[in-house]
C-alpha positions as CSV (number, residue, x, y, z in Angstrom):
1,M,4.3,1.3,-10.5
2,A,4.2,1.7,-6.8
3,G,3.9,-2.0,-6.6
4,G,7.3,-2.3,-8.3
5,T,8.9,0.1,-5.8
6,F,7.4,-1.8,-2.8
7,A,8.4,-5.2,-4.2
8,T,12.1,-4.3,-4.8
9,Y,12.4,-2.6,-1.4
10,A,10.8,-5.7,0.3
11,L,13.4,-8.0,-1.4
12,I,16.3,-5.8,-0.4
13,S,15.0,-5.4,3.1
14,R,14.7,-9.1,3.7
15,F,17.9,-10.1,2.1
16,M,20.2,-7.4,3.6
17,D,18.4,-7.2,7.0
18,I,17.9,-3.5,6.7
19,S,14.3,-3.2,7.8
20,L,13.8,0.0,9.9
21,M,11.0,-1.5,11.9
22,P,12.3,-3.6,14.9
23,G,11.1,-7.2,15.0
24,H,10.1,-7.2,11.3
25,Q,13.2,-9.0,9.9
26,V,11.7,-12.2,8.6
27,G,14.2,-13.3,6.0
28,D,16.7,-16.2,6.0
29,R,19.5,-15.0,8.3
30,E,22.0,-17.3,6.7
31,Q,21.6,-15.4,3.3
32,R,21.8,-11.9,4.7
33,K,24.8,-9.9,3.7
34,A,25.6,-8.2,7.0
35,S,24.1,-6.7,10.1
36,A,21.7,-3.8,10.1
37,K,24.4,-1.5,11.5
38,R,26.7,-2.1,8.5
39,Y,23.9,-0.9,6.1
40,S,22.7,2.0,8.3
41,I,23.1,4.6,5.6
42,M,21.9,2.4,2.8
43,K,18.7,1.3,4.6
44,H,17.7,4.9,5.3
45,F,18.4,5.9,1.8
46,L,16.5,3.0,0.2
47,L,13.5,3.6,2.5
48,F,13.5,7.3,1.6
49,L,13.7,6.4,-2.1
50,M,10.8,4.0,-1.8
51,I,8.6,6.5,0.1
52,L,9.5,9.2,-2.4
53,G,8.5,6.9,-5.3
54,V,5.2,6.0,-3.7
55,S,4.5,9.7,-2.8
56,M,5.0,10.6,-6.5
57,V,2.5,7.9,-7.5
58,I,0.0,9.2,-5.0
59,G,0.5,12.8,-6.1
60,D,0.0,11.9,-9.7
61,G,-2.9,9.5,-8.8
62,I,-4.8,12.3,-7.2
63,L,-5.0,14.1,-10.5
64,T,-5.4,11.0,-12.7
65,P,-9.2,10.3,-12.0
66,C,-10.0,14.0,-12.5
67,I,-8.1,14.3,-15.7
68,S,-9.5,11.0,-17.1
69,V,-13.1,12.0,-16.4
70,I,-12.8,15.6,-17.5
71,S,-11.1,14.6,-20.8
72,A,-13.9,12.2,-21.5
73,V,-16.6,14.8,-20.7
74,T,-15.0,17.7,-22.6
75,G,-14.8,15.4,-25.6
76,I,-18.6,15.7,-25.9
77,E,-18.0,19.4,-26.7
78,Y,-17.1,18.4,-30.3
79,A,-20.5,16.8,-30.7
80,S,-22.5,19.4,-28.7
81,V,-21.5,23.0,-29.0
82,S,-23.9,24.0,-26.2
83,L,-21.8,22.1,-23.6
84,T,-19.5,24.7,-22.1
85,D,-16.5,24.2,-19.9
86,S,-18.5,25.1,-16.8
87,Y,-21.1,22.4,-17.5
88,A,-18.3,19.9,-18.3
89,M,-16.6,20.6,-14.9
90,W,-19.8,20.1,-12.9
91,I,-20.7,16.9,-14.9
92,S,-17.2,15.6,-14.1
93,V,-17.7,16.4,-10.4
94,V,-20.9,14.4,-10.3
95,I,-19.4,11.4,-12.1
96,L,-16.4,11.4,-9.8
97,A,-18.6,11.6,-6.7
98,V,-20.7,8.7,-7.9
99,L,-17.7,6.6,-8.8
100,F,-16.1,7.1,-5.4
101,Q,-19.3,6.3,-3.6
102,M,-19.6,3.0,-5.5
103,Q,-16.2,1.8,-4.4
104,R,-17.5,0.8,-1.0
105,F,-19.4,-2.1,-2.7
106,G,-16.0,-3.7,-3.6
107,T,-13.8,-3.8,-6.7
108,G,-15.4,-7.1,-7.7
109,K,-18.8,-5.6,-8.4
110,L,-17.3,-2.5,-10.0
111,G,-15.2,-4.8,-12.2
112,N,-18.3,-6.6,-13.4
113,I,-19.9,-3.3,-14.3
114,F,-17.0,-1.7,-16.0
115,A,-15.4,-4.7,-17.7
116,P,-17.8,-4.6,-20.7
117,I,-17.5,-0.9,-20.9
118,L,-13.7,-1.1,-21.0
119,L,-13.8,-3.9,-23.6
120,A,-16.0,-1.8,-25.8
121,W,-13.7,1.2,-25.2
122,F,-10.6,-0.6,-26.2
123,F,-12.3,-2.2,-29.2
124,S,-13.5,1.3,-30.3
125,I,-10.1,3.0,-30.1
126,A,-8.4,0.1,-31.8
127,S,-11.0,0.2,-34.7
128,I,-10.6,4.0,-35.0
129,G,-6.9,3.6,-35.0
130,V,-7.0,1.1,-37.8
131,F,-9.4,3.3,-39.8
132,N,-7.1,6.4,-39.5
133,L,-4.0,4.4,-40.2
134,V,-5.4,3.1,-43.5
135,K,-7.2,6.3,-44.6
136,Y,-4.5,8.9,-44.0
137,D,-0.8,7.8,-43.9
138,P,0.3,4.2,-43.2
139,G,3.8,5.5,-43.4
140,V,3.8,6.1,-39.6
141,L,4.6,2.4,-39.2
142,Q,8.2,3.4,-39.9
143,A,8.2,4.5,-36.2
144,F,9.0,0.9,-35.4
145,N,12.2,1.1,-37.4
146,P,15.2,1.9,-35.1
147,R,17.0,3.6,-38.0
148,C,14.2,6.2,-38.3
149,I,14.4,6.8,-34.6
150,W,18.1,7.4,-34.7
151,V,17.8,9.7,-37.7
152,Y,15.1,11.8,-35.9
153,L,17.3,12.0,-32.8
154,S,20.4,13.0,-34.7
155,K,18.8,15.6,-36.9
156,N,16.7,17.3,-34.3
157,P,18.4,16.6,-30.9
158,K,16.7,19.5,-29.0
159,N,13.2,18.9,-30.4
160,A,13.6,15.2,-30.0
161,W,14.5,15.6,-26.4
162,K,11.4,17.8,-25.7
163,S,9.2,15.2,-27.5
164,L,10.2,12.6,-24.9
165,A,7.8,14.2,-22.5
166,G,5.0,13.5,-24.9
167,I,6.1,9.9,-25.2
168,V,5.9,9.5,-21.4
169,L,2.3,10.8,-21.6
170,C,1.6,8.0,-24.1
171,L,3.1,5.4,-21.8
172,T,1.1,6.5,-18.8
173,G,-2.1,5.8,-20.7
174,S,-1.9,2.3,-19.4
175,E,-1.1,3.2,-15.8
176,A,-4.7,2.5,-14.6
177,L,-4.0,-1.2,-15.2
178,F,-1.3,-1.1,-12.5
179,A,-3.4,0.7,-9.9
180,D,-5.2,-2.5,-8.8
181,L,-2.6,-5.2,-9.4
182,G,-3.4,-6.7,-6.0
183,H,-6.9,-7.6,-7.2
184,F,-5.8,-9.9,-10.1
185,N,-3.5,-12.8,-10.6
186,I,-0.5,-12.9,-12.9
187,Q,-2.2,-14.8,-15.7
188,S,-5.1,-12.4,-15.9
189,I,-2.8,-9.4,-16.0
190,Q,-0.6,-11.0,-18.8
191,L,-3.6,-11.9,-20.8
192,S,-5.4,-8.5,-20.6
193,T,-2.2,-6.6,-21.3
194,C,-1.0,-8.6,-24.3
195,V,-4.3,-9.4,-25.9
196,V,-6.4,-6.3,-25.2
197,L,-4.6,-3.3,-23.6
198,L,-1.3,-3.1,-25.5
199,P,-2.6,-3.8,-29.1
200,S,-5.5,-1.3,-28.6
201,I,-3.3,1.5,-27.3
202,V,-0.6,1.0,-30.0
203,L,-3.3,1.0,-32.8
204,A,-4.9,4.1,-31.3
205,Y,-1.7,6.1,-31.2
206,L,-0.7,4.9,-34.6
207,G,-4.0,6.1,-35.9
208,Q,-3.6,9.5,-34.2
209,G,-0.2,9.9,-35.7
210,S,-1.5,9.0,-39.1
211,Y,-4.3,11.5,-38.8
212,L,-1.9,14.3,-37.6
213,R,0.2,13.8,-40.7
214,K,-2.7,15.2,-42.7
215,H,-4.1,17.6,-40.1
216,I,-1.1,19.0,-38.3
217,K,-3.1,22.0,-37.0
218,D,-5.3,19.8,-34.8
219,V,-2.3,19.0,-32.6
220,N,-2.9,22.3,-30.7
221,D,-5.2,21.0,-27.9
222,V,-4.8,23.2,-24.9
223,F,-6.1,20.6,-22.5
224,Y,-3.7,17.8,-23.4
225,L,-0.8,20.3,-23.6
226,S,-1.4,21.3,-20.0
227,I,-1.3,17.7,-18.6
228,P,1.7,17.3,-16.2
229,R,3.3,13.8,-15.8
230,L,6.5,14.5,-13.9
231,A,5.7,12.2,-11.1
232,V,5.2,9.2,-13.3
233,S,8.6,9.5,-15.1
234,F,10.3,9.9,-11.7
235,V,8.7,6.7,-10.4
236,F,10.0,4.9,-13.5
237,L,13.5,6.0,-12.7
238,I,13.3,5.1,-9.0
239,T,11.9,1.6,-9.6
240,S,14.7,0.9,-12.2
241,V,17.4,2.1,-9.8
242,M,16.1,-0.2,-7.0
243,F,15.7,-3.0,-9.4
244,M,19.4,-2.7,-10.2
245,V,20.2,-3.0,-6.5
246,V,18.1,-6.2,-6.4
247,M,20.0,-7.6,-9.4
248,V,23.4,-7.0,-7.6
249,V,22.6,-7.8,-4.0
250,V,19.7,-10.3,-4.1
251,W,20.0,-12.1,-7.3
252,K,23.8,-11.7,-7.7
253,T,23.4,-11.1,-11.4
254,H,26.5,-10.9,-13.6
255,M,27.7,-7.3,-14.0
256,I,27.4,-7.5,-17.8
257,W,23.6,-7.8,-17.4
258,V,23.5,-5.1,-14.8
259,V,25.4,-2.8,-17.1
260,L,23.0,-3.7,-20.0
261,Y,20.0,-2.9,-17.8
262,G,21.7,0.3,-16.9
263,T,21.2,1.5,-20.4
264,I,17.4,1.5,-19.6
265,V,18.1,3.7,-16.6
266,I,19.9,6.1,-18.9
267,V,16.9,6.2,-21.3
268,E,14.6,6.8,-18.4
269,L,16.9,9.6,-17.2
270,L,16.5,11.2,-20.6
271,F,12.7,11.0,-20.3
272,F,12.9,12.5,-16.8
273,T,15.0,15.5,-17.9
274,S,12.6,16.1,-20.8
275,V,9.6,16.1,-18.5
276,M,11.4,18.5,-16.1
277,S,11.0,21.1,-18.8
278,K,7.2,21.2,-17.9
279,M,7.9,22.1,-14.3
280,L,6.7,25.7,-14.7
281,V,3.7,24.8,-16.9
282,G,1.8,22.4,-14.6
283,A,4.2,19.7,-13.4
284,C,4.7,21.6,-10.1
285,L,1.2,20.6,-9.0
286,P,1.7,16.8,-8.8
287,L,5.2,17.5,-7.4
288,S,3.7,19.6,-4.6
289,L,1.1,16.9,-3.8
290,A,3.9,14.3,-3.8
291,L,6.0,16.3,-1.4
292,A,3.0,16.6,1.0
293,M,2.5,12.8,0.8
294,L,6.3,12.4,1.4
295,F,6.0,14.4,4.6
296,I,3.1,12.4,5.9
297,M,4.8,9.1,5.2
298,L,8.1,10.2,6.8
299,V,6.2,11.4,9.9
300,W,4.3,8.0,10.1
301,T,7.6,6.0,9.6
302,Y,9.4,8.0,12.3
303,G,6.6,7.8,14.8
304,R,5.9,4.2,14.1
305,R,9.6,3.3,14.6
306,K,9.8,5.2,17.9
307,R,6.7,3.4,19.1
308,L,7.9,-0.1,18.2
309,M,11.4,0.6,19.7
310,H,9.7,1.6,23.0
311,E,7.6,-1.5,23.0
312,L,10.5,-3.7,22.2
313,N,12.6,-2.3,25.0
314,N,9.8,-2.5,27.5
315,K,8.2,-5.8,26.4
316,I,6.7,-8.2,29.0
317,N,8.6,-11.5,29.1
318,V,7.4,-14.7,30.8
319,E,9.1,-13.7,34.0
320,G,7.2,-10.4,34.0
321,L,3.9,-12.1,33.3
322,L,4.5,-14.5,36.2
323,E,5.3,-11.7,38.5
324,I,2.0,-10.1,37.8
325,L,0.0,-13.4,38.0
326,N,1.6,-14.3,41.4
327,N,1.2,-10.9,42.9
328,S,-1.1,-11.4,45.9
329,R,-2.2,-7.8,45.9
330,I,-3.8,-8.1,42.5
331,A,-7.3,-9.6,42.6
332,R,-8.7,-12.1,40.2
333,L,-11.9,-11.3,38.3
334,Q,-14.2,-14.1,37.2
335,V,-14.2,-12.9,33.6
336,I,-12.3,-13.7,30.4
337,G,-9.9,-11.0,29.3
338,I,-8.9,-10.6,25.7
339,F,-6.0,-8.2,25.2
340,Y,-5.1,-6.8,21.8
341,G,-1.5,-6.0,20.9
342,E,0.8,-5.2,18.0
343,D,1.9,-7.7,15.4
344,D,5.0,-8.9,17.2
345,Q,3.9,-8.6,20.8
346,E,3.4,-11.9,22.6
347,I,2.1,-10.1,25.7
348,P,0.7,-6.6,24.9
349,L,2.1,-3.7,27.1
350,I,-1.5,-2.7,27.7
351,F,-1.8,-5.7,30.1
352,R,0.8,-4.3,32.5
353,H,-1.0,-0.9,32.4
354,Y,-4.4,-2.7,33.1
355,A,-3.1,-4.7,36.0
356,S,-1.3,-1.7,37.7
357,S,-4.2,0.6,37.2
358,L,-7.1,-1.6,38.3
359,M,-5.1,-3.9,40.6
360,A,-7.1,-6.8,39.2
361,I,-6.8,-9.2,36.3
362,P,-9.2,-11.6,34.6
363,S,-9.1,-15.3,35.5
364,I,-8.3,-16.4,32.0
365,L,-6.1,-14.2,29.8
366,I,-6.0,-14.3,25.9
367,F,-3.4,-12.2,24.2
368,I,-4.2,-11.4,20.5
369,S,-1.6,-10.4,17.9
370,H,-2.2,-9.9,14.2
371,K,-0.1,-11.8,11.7
372,P,-0.6,-10.6,8.1
373,L,0.3,-13.3,5.5
374,P,1.4,-12.8,1.8
375,V,-1.8,-14.4,0.5
376,R,-5.2,-12.9,-0.5
377,Y,-7.4,-14.9,2.0
378,V,-6.6,-17.3,4.9
379,P,-8.9,-20.4,5.3
380,L,-11.1,-20.3,8.4
381,E,-9.3,-23.3,10.0
382,R,-6.0,-21.5,9.7
383,Q,-7.0,-18.1,10.9
384,L,-6.3,-18.7,14.6
385,S,-3.4,-20.5,16.3
386,F,-3.2,-20.9,20.1
387,R,-0.4,-21.7,22.5
388,R,-0.2,-21.7,26.3
389,I,2.4,-19.2,27.4
390,Y,3.7,-20.9,30.5
391,L,3.0,-24.4,32.0
392,D,-0.4,-24.5,33.7
393,Q,-0.9,-20.7,34.0
394,P,-4.3,-19.6,32.5
395,A,-2.6,-17.3,29.9
396,F,-2.8,-18.0,26.2
397,H,-1.4,-16.4,23.1
398,C,-3.5,-16.3,19.9
399,D,-2.1,-15.4,16.5
400,V,-4.8,-14.0,14.1
401,N,-3.6,-14.8,10.5
402,S,-5.2,-12.8,7.7
403,G,-4.6,-12.1,4.0
404,Y,-4.0,-8.8,2.5
405,L,-7.6,-8.5,1.2
406,E,-9.1,-9.3,4.6
407,T,-9.8,-6.0,6.4
408,R,-12.1,-7.0,9.2
409,M,-13.7,-10.0,10.9
410,D,-17.3,-9.4,9.8
411,E,-18.5,-12.8,8.6
412,N,-18.8,-14.3,12.2
413,C,-18.5,-12.9,15.7
414,F,-14.7,-12.7,16.4
415,E,-15.3,-13.2,20.1
416,E,-17.2,-16.4,19.6
417,I,-14.5,-17.7,17.1
418,V,-11.7,-17.0,19.6
419,I,-13.4,-18.7,22.6
420,N,-14.5,-21.7,20.6
421,G,-11.0,-22.0,19.2
422,L,-9.4,-21.9,22.6
423,I,-11.9,-24.6,23.9
424,E,-11.0,-26.8,20.9
425,F,-7.2,-26.2,21.6
426,L,-7.6,-27.3,25.2
427,E,-9.7,-30.3,24.4
428,Q,-7.2,-31.5,21.8
429,H,-4.4,-31.4,24.3
430,G,-6.5,-33.0,27.0
431,E,-6.0,-30.3,29.6
432,G,-7.7,-27.4,31.4
433,E,-11.1,-29.0,32.3
434,E,-11.8,-26.1,34.7
435,E,-10.7,-23.6,32.1
436,V,-13.0,-25.1,29.5
437,A,-15.9,-24.9,32.0
438,C,-15.1,-21.3,32.8
439,L,-15.0,-20.5,29.1
440,Y,-18.4,-22.0,28.4
441,K,-19.8,-20.2,31.4
442,A,-18.4,-16.9,30.3
443,M,-19.9,-17.3,26.8
444,V,-23.3,-17.9,28.3
445,D,-23.1,-15.1,30.9
446,G,-21.3,-12.6,28.7
447,D,-18.4,-12.3,31.2
448,I,-15.9,-11.3,28.5
449,T,-13.9,-8.1,28.4
450,H,-12.0,-6.8,25.4
451,V,-9.1,-4.5,26.2
452,T,-7.4,-2.3,23.6
453,G,-4.8,0.4,24.0
454,E,-4.9,4.0,22.6
455,V,-1.2,4.9,22.5
456,E,0.1,8.5,22.5
457,I,3.8,9.2,22.0
458,I,5.6,12.2,23.6
459,A,9.3,13.1,23.6
460,S,10.9,12.9,27.0
461,Q,13.7,15.1,25.9
462,G,13.7,16.5,22.4
463,S,13.6,19.5,20.2
464,K,10.4,21.3,19.2
465,L,10.7,19.7,15.7
466,E,10.6,16.2,17.2
467,N,7.7,17.1,19.4
468,A,5.8,18.5,16.4
469,I,6.6,15.3,14.4
470,L,5.3,13.1,17.3
471,V,2.1,15.2,17.6
472,S,1.5,14.8,13.9
473,Y,2.0,11.0,14.2
474,N,-0.5,10.8,17.1
475,W,-3.0,12.5,14.9
476,L,-2.3,10.2,12.0
477,N,-2.6,7.2,14.3
478,R,-6.0,8.3,15.5
479,C,-7.1,8.5,11.8
480,F,-6.0,4.9,11.3
481,R,-8.5,2.0,11.5
482,Q,-8.6,1.0,15.1
483,Q,-8.7,-2.6,16.6
484,R,-12.3,-2.3,17.7
485,Q,-13.3,-1.8,14.0
486,I,-11.0,-4.6,12.7
487,Y,-12.2,-7.2,15.2
488,Q,-15.8,-6.0,15.4
489,I,-15.6,-5.8,19.2
490,P,-18.9,-5.4,21.0
491,H,-19.3,-1.9,22.5
492,R,-20.7,-3.0,25.8
493,R,-17.7,-5.3,26.5
494,H,-15.0,-3.0,25.2
495,L,-12.5,-1.3,27.4
496,S,-10.1,1.2,25.8
497,M,-7.1,2.4,27.9
498,R,-5.0,5.4,27.0
499,V,-1.3,4.9,27.3
500,T,1.5,7.4,27.0
501,Y,4.9,6.4,25.8
502,E,7.9,8.7,26.6
503,V,10.5,8.1,23.9
């Protein structure tokens, strides 16, 4: 569900040039509708809508594992009377702790373990559903008849509206499939959904409906009546609204089809209003969690934008680099300096701070910037791309390309890969014999320094609220995975410099 919200926002952002982050507009400029200024209000609204939708998913997702495990454990009470609610709670806590500890081994290994279990589970609920359907009341199959649905809605409008909340709960039974869409390709998702997931769930719910036709008193299950799902229905609505924007702006779909799709939005709005009736009986919990996540994401977005704007306005161009390199007061150190910057920084700002603070610079400079690509993995031969920044100056820029499933450079030593890659680049272009010799010597002697920056943002002139937001952003930034961890930088050759931005 969150994936749909992200995908639609990404399409709109690229096409309409409304990205809030400077330097991140990567779409085809000839196809953009207008400048960012023209869509100033819309870009903030769409970003807020996307963050709100994702916050709702996270707020609901915090409860989903707990509810799923507890519901499975409490089901044992029907077979074992001695299992009390207290025991069920502690058993659930142990299971959740073990499951979360197992996640560090990777989703691939977890999938191999749980795939047979899930297949057995889906086969079981489908078989039970068929059994109940045949034994009790096959007449529930009339639920597929649109006429019966219309009769139910027309004769019992108020009760039918309330029952929509329960229908949302049935739909969210398959939401676990969408939690890990990034780990599977389209074909596997289509196959598992159409062949296993959807038929099993449909048969299970038909069987339950057939059973309840003969045992209507069994519907009063306190646990299931107390499950909130407000967040999920709201995400459905947000994703559909953003999808309509994509249809109009990006795909330029005919208005007839847009209006027809709008009927789905109306139906989802009915679902949402029905679920709103559960606000006072439990739905306020995921909503509160979602609002907390919304605050965190807005703080991160605001602080991140302030940081990128400062770096964009104070970026080091080629002339600024040459001014530092030709400064006679700055000494040259016989070491290799590797400076790590942000995604779109050709020359990291930390380099200026390094030169002005130490009044010395390495003899060969390598500036690293990270380039995430929309693929799962990047082949080793394409992970690094080098270029000399200016003529015969010993300054090089290196783009580190990675896929969205690559979190760190842990297969080989990143330092060795970069130096060998630069040597290969120089040899291919038939230049820099002295630089190649210096690189070889630095690898042997260990004369390599890795420089990263620890950035803190403060408000030069601002309200107390803005200062509080920036302080919160600085704390969140420190919790973020740092460059030393991503690139596996050796501790003994790592220099971290603290820099303060006044924004």
